[in-house]
N, C-alpha and C positions, 0 to 999 in steps of 0.2 A: 502493500500499500503504500511506503513512505516513497517506495524508487516511482511508483503511478504519478504520485505528485509533485516529485520535484523537475521529471519529467515534463510533466506537466507546462509547472512555472520557466523552466526552461525556452521550453517550444515558446509562451508568451512574450518571456524576456527576448526572443531570436526573431522572432515576430516585429514585438514594437521596436527594434534597433532598427532593422530593413525599414520600418516606414517614416523613416527620419530623410530631411537630405542627406544626401552621399555629397560628403567633400574630401577631394579627392586630395591628397598631400603630397601634391609633388612642383616639378621649376612651375614657374611660370613656362616656359618656352613651352613644354610637356604639357603642360593646360590648354594653349594656342592650339597645340599639332594634336591634340585629343578632341578639341570644339572642333577643329576645319576639319576633320577625316570624321565626326557625327553631324556636320550644317546646323551644328550648334553656336550661341554666342558663348562670350564666355562670362562668369559671375562668379568675382572675390565677393568674398566678405572681408574686409578689415575688423579688426576687434583687441582690443586687452582683455588680460585676462582678471584685471580689479574693476571691469569696467560692471556698472549693475547692466544700463540697459540692454544692451552685450549679451548678458546672463537672458532677459528677460527675452530678448531673440529665439538666444536658442529654446528656452522654456516654452512660451509660447508660440514659438514660428515656425522653426528649421525642425520640429517636435513633428508638424505635423501632418499626417499621409496626406494630403488635399496641394498642402505648398510642395513638398518631397514630388508629390506625382506632377505635380505643373511641373516644375526644376527639371526633374525627369524630362521631361519631353524636349523643352525647352532652349535649356546652357548648361554645358559643363561647370560644377562648382567649384572654387576651393577656396581656403580658409586663410590667411596670415596674420599671425599680434603684429601689431604697429609699437612693439616692447622688439622684435627680432629683423633681422636685418632686411629681407624679404618685405616685409608687411610697412616697417620705416622707408625706403627706398619708392617701394608702389604707390604710401602714400602722399609724399614729398613730390612725388613724378605727375601725379593726379589730381596736386590738390588741395589733398583730403587733412581737415584743422580739425575735425573730431568721430570717434565713432561710438555709437558701428556706423560705420558707410558700405552699402556695399557699390561697387564697380560693376556695373554690365558694358564688352567692352566684344568689339568685332577680332574677328581672327588673329587682326594684323597692328592687336592695339591700340586702337583707334577706341576711343570712350563713345558710349551709345546712351548713356545715362547713369544718375545716382539715383538710391535711394538712402534716405540718411535720419537717423534717428531710431526707437522706438515706438513701431510704428505694429497697430494690429496683424492679426494674419489678413483679415482680411482691405484694408489700407496698401501691407504690404504686397496682395497679388494684385488689386488694381494698378497699382504703380510698376512689377513685374510687366504683367502683357501691356500698362501705356510703354514701355521699354519695347519690347521685346515685338510688342502685336501678338494676333491671336497663335495660336501654336495651327502651323500648316502653310500660314500666311506666307507669302513669299518676304524673303527680306528686301 
């Protein structure tokens, strides 16, 4: 009985983990190549470990299955800490002054749009759709 309960809890945990946005842990060049191969845009979440609004976005937005599904269709996503070299360089290159800030780029690194601040899931989805267009539309 204990084994069955443990197996059930483990399975539920795995399903919950898959329902979240899948952020790649790759250098930006590899991220752009992956996006180009998939004919998607690049999504970069710039955050900080000490940032309360960043943690709120993780908890309330990026953990939602509907947001994860939308992002999986439209973008290749990564996140970078602004207190580390890659995140700091991206923030400087794109003029980011506050976190959380999400950058949506084409595969050449040209900025298509930004989403700044801790938003509700609905506001985040609307902002992302304004930038990327409806999934399946020509870019």
